[in-house]
N, C-alpha and C positions, 0 to 999 in steps of 0.2 A: 505931207508933201513928201512924195518918195523920190523926187529928182534929188533934192539937196542931200538926202539919206544916202542916195547911191554915190553922189560926188564925195561926200564924206568918208565913206566906207573905202571908195578908190583912194582917196588922199591918204588915209590911214595905212591901206596895204600898200600903197607906194613908198610911205615913210618907212615902214617896217622892211620893206624890201631894200631900200637904200641902206637902212642901218645894218642889216645882215650882210649886205654886200661890202659895206666898209669893215665891219667885223671881220669877215671872211679875208679880206685883203690884208688886215692887220695882222691876223694870225699868219697867213702865208709869208709876210714880210718878216715876221718875228722867227718863223721856222727856218726861212732862208738865211737870216741873219746868225742863227744859231748853228745852222749848218756850217756856214761860211766860218764862224769862229772855231767849231770843232775841226773843220778841214785844215785851217790855218796852224792850230796848236798841234794837230795828230800828223799831218802831212808834210809840214814845212821841212823837216829833215830829209824826208824821202825826196821831196823835189830838189833840195839842194845836192843831194847825193846823185840823182839822176842828171842834174846840170852838170856836176863836175865830171861825171863819166863821160857825157856827151862832149 
């Protein structure tokens, strides 16, 4: 029965695609979070100095 096989293959492909998309999204969020933490710790004094000068 080729039709159910195609549906199953499509379902598996769709599930894998969704999983990869979720994983990519989580990695991007994590990287953004880490960059945000890094910028807060490193650039915070610079931003305060710039604000006081302005």
